[in-house]
N, C-alpha and C positions, 0 to 999 in steps of 0.2 A: 630468908626462910632456908629449910635445903628441898631442894624438889621433892622429896617423899612423901614433905609436911605440905603437899597439896591434897593429900587425898587420902580418903577413908577406906581401910582396908574390908575386904570382902568380908560380909555377913558371917560369923560362924556359923549358921544352919544351913547355908551355905558349903561352906568346907566340908560339913558332915559328910552332904551329899558324894562328894568330891570322894568322900573315900569309898563310897561304894559301886565305883565303877570302876569297868576295866579297862585293862590295857592299852586295848585299840579304839578307848575313846578320845575322845580329844581333852576330856576335862584330866587327865591321865596324864599328861605332856605340856601345859599350859603350865608358865613360870606366873606363881599366884603371890598378890599380895596379902597376905594373911597375916601371919606373926613379926613376918622379916619382909621390907621392901624387896622385891627381883634385883637381882646384878643383871643392870641391861646390855654390857660385854660384848655380847654374839647375840643380841635382839634384832630382829628383822621388822619387829609388828605391835605394838604393844593394843590394848584396848582400855579405852576408857569411859565411865560413865559419868554422863553430864548431871547427872541424877539420881535419884533412887528406884527408876523404872529399868532399868540395864538390870536389875536384881533380880527380876521376874521371867528374863530372856535367860541368864546365865545358866538354869538347868540344863534347861535344853539345849544349846548349844553348847555345852561339856559332853550330852547324851552322844552327839552327835559320834558317826566315824570316824577315825584320826586318818587321812589320806596326804599329811602330808610330812611325816616324821623327822625332814632333815630343816626345818622350815621354825627358827626359834621364836616363840610365841610368847608375850607375856601382859598377863590381867593384870592391869595397875589400885584396879579399886573404883570408888566413884570422888569425882572431885568432891569436896567438904562446900557446904554449902557459904563460907564468906568469901569463895576464890571463884566464885561464879567469871568474875573480870579477869582472871587469869589466864585461863585460855591457851591464848595467844603466846603467853610466856611460856607454858607449858612443849604446845608443838614448838615454836623455836627452837626449844631447849633438845627436844628430838630430832629434829630437822640435822641439829648442828652434830648428830650423834647418826647421823643415815638410817632414823629408824624410822618407819611408817605408821603412824596413829589413828584410827577408827575409834572415832569418838559418835558415842550415839545418848541421843535426850530427847526430853520429850516436846519441845519447843523449838519450831527451826528458826527461828530470829536468830537463835544461836549460832548458828550457819556464818554468820558475821563473825564472829571469833574465830571462827576459823581463817574467814579470809586476810583479816588483819596480822596472823601469822605470817605473811608473806611480807618478805622486805623486800623482792624484786616483780619485775611484768609477771603475770599471772596470768594464765586462761583455768578460768572458772564455767564448771557446767554444774547448772541444775537441772534437775530431774524432780520434775512437781506440775499435777495436774493445775497451775494456775503460772502466770510469771508473777513474780512477787516486786510489782514495781507498781507504782500509782504517778500516772499525769500528771493529775489535778493536784497544783503544787499548796493550792489551800488545806488538804487533807494532811495530818501527823501522823500517818501509815505506822511509819519507820519501815518499810520493810528492808526485806535484804538488799535489792539491789537497787532502792535507793538511798541505803546506808552508806554501800561501796562505790556510788557515782559521788556521793557527798561526801565523802569522806576529805580532810585537808591530804592526805597521803595514799593519794588515787595509784595502785600498782597494775589493776585491770585492762590487761592485755585485749583479751577478747572473752565473751562471755555466750555459753550456749546454753537455749532451753532445750529438754528433753521432756514430750508427753504432756504440754499445756494442752486445754479443754478449749475450743475458739469463743465456746458461748461464758465463758471468765473470762474476757480477752478483751480491755479495751484495743480497737481497731487500731487508734490512736501510737499504743504502746509495738507495734508491729512495723508502724511505717517510722519512729523511733530507731530499734533495731535496725533495719534498711538503713537509716542512715548510719549508724554506728559500725554497719558492716559486723554485726553481732549473727548469728545463729541460733536457729529456731527451728522444730520440728513439732507440729503437734501430734495430736495420740493416734488420728488418723494416720498419719503417714508412717508412725511407728507400728501401729496394728498390720500394717499391709507389708514392711519390712522391714524387720528391727534391726537388721542388717544394718541400716543405713546408719543408726546410730553410733555404729561403731569408729569409724575416724573421728566423728567430734570426741568420745572421749576419749579417744588416742592419744589425744592430743590437750589434755586437760594437766593443771598441775594441782587444782583439788577437785574434786565432787561432794556435795552435798544433793540427798537424795530425800524428798519429804514423802513418807508412807500414804501420803492421800493420794500419791500417783496411782496407788491403787484404786480397785472396785471395794465398798466398802463391804459388801460382802465377801470380802476376802480378808480386810484388817480389820474389824468389826472395835477394835480397842486403838482406832483411830478417829480421830472428834471432829475434822473436819474431810473426811473421804465423799467423795460422792458416789452415787449408781451407776455410774463410769469412767473407767478407767482400765488401768492393765491387770493378770492374770499376777499372780505368784510367780509363775513359771519366767512370765518375761521378765519382771524384776530382780530375778535371779541369775538372768542372761544377762540383762543390763548392766549388774553386780561382779558376776564373772569379765564383762568386758573390762570396768572400772579396772579391776583386782591385775590383769592382766598388760596395764598400761604403763611401758616403763617408766613413763615419762611425769604419772602421779605421785604425790608424797604426803596428801592425806585423805582420807577419804570420811563423810560425817551420816548420819543416818538418825534421822529425827522423826517425827511426831505419834512415837507410840505413846497411849494413854495407859499404864497400867488399870486404874480404875475404875475403864470401861471394857477390862479385855476378860470378860464373866469367863469364856474356857477355856484361856491360855491359848487361843488359836494364832491371833496375832504376834504374842509371843515365840512361837514358833516358827510364821511365817520372818522376822526380823533373826533366827537362829541361820532359817535355808539363806538368807542372803545376805548374814555371816559368811557362811560357809563357801557358800559359794565364789564371794570376794578373795578366800583365800586358795582357791581352787584356782582360781584365774592369778593369783600372783603366784603361786606354785608352780604354774605352766608358763609363765613368762618368756619371754623369747631371747631377751634380752637384746633386741636389735634395733633399738634407738638409736638416730642414725648419729650418733658424736664423730664417730670415724666411718670412712664410707667401704672399706675393706671387704665386706662383705654384703655389697649391693650391685646389682647390675644398672648401669646407668642407660636411662633410651630419652633421647632428643627429639623433639615434635617441632618441626618449622610448621610457621602461621606463616606460608609464602603472603596472603591477600593482605596478612601484616604487617609482615617485614619482623618478624621477632622470633626468638625460639622459648621451649619451656624447658623443664631440665624435669624428669620424672625419675625415683628411684625403686627398687621393686629389691626386698631383702629377699635374698637366698636361703637364710634362715626358715623363715615366716610365712612369703610370698605375700607380704604386706606392701602397700604401695607409698608412698609420699612423694608430692610436688615442691622441687623448689625456688625459694622465693627469691628474688635481689635483694639485699638488706646494704641499708646507709645506715643506719644509726647501731653502733656495738651492742647496745641495751637488747636487739631485737634480733642480734642472733641465734639463741637458742630455740625460738619460734620459725625460723626462716624456711625448716619442712613442714609443710603442709599433709598432714595425713590422709589419704585418699582413696578411691579402689577401683580392680581393675577398670570397670566401666569408666570413671574416672578418666584414665589413660585412653582408653578407644573413644569416646568421648572427642578427647581434646587431639585427637587421631584424625577427626573428621574435621578440625580444626574448628570446633564447637568446645569452650571452656564451659563446661559446668556453672552454674550461680553462685554455687557453694566457693567453689575455687576464685571465680572472678571476686567475690567479697573477700578472703583471704589475700588477693594482690594488690586493693585498695588499703587494705588495712595497713600497709606499710609502705602507703606514699604518701 
């Protein structure tokens, strides 16, 4: 099957709306799958609808202002209904061309196919009001993290969960996460300081965001959202962080139910989240430390424990990383752990933050 045969073209009605847009709107600069499948030779980002829910978002997204003139973006249309199991094949194809896919779907469990596309040790970040994992082995919910951990080809290296609400989460799950050295930030923590999410997101290969992390009043077109959660502005800031991450290679946005979105409010929220992802991508600093030439090295001496830790600060963005000694060659691309200046200051007092201690243990 040819690559383009996986997709349905964009509906003609939306094509007619595109013709009415002005030159300063995003819809005038995208490459579309309408009559001809886009040439992806110079494409950096593609949009993929996993079902027709994205058709309700497209008019709002296309109408937004274009701030990314030199960024080649293509909308490949929606996945054909008989190709739902082919998401990982599609993403692998795009990865091989160094193209970043944004996938938009109704059901959050579809994010598992996003994970399946990775053939190497992978860092996963989930943004959700719940932790999609069940401790009770008798239950057959088959949630995202359950499926990842149960798969015979488990390439999971690290997992981060952002925005969960304590009243929805079994305490045993958090104990299990601690044993696995996974990362998690509850709603109250990120509401207090949203910037704490940035180092976790910066370390991700893939991010899956569930719209249920927002308040129900913000996203009425999300079936399982609850009264508490983050605001649209917060979701857009998180999406900006996701886009800015040089390490990230795919972004999934799930949970939009167009049938419940009577006033198109949720469709507009989704379009804003997408816009801020592109804004983050457009403002990437390209300082992911493949080469240390643009970095300043800081060595912290833990005299009481007779060892040293090396921190690196980017001269381009002022962002920080902590270096972890690696024995397994497969882990080398994860050896630099994103952190903050405050983490460095704390280490200078011979106090290593718990998150960084967990990272050290992950490599043990």
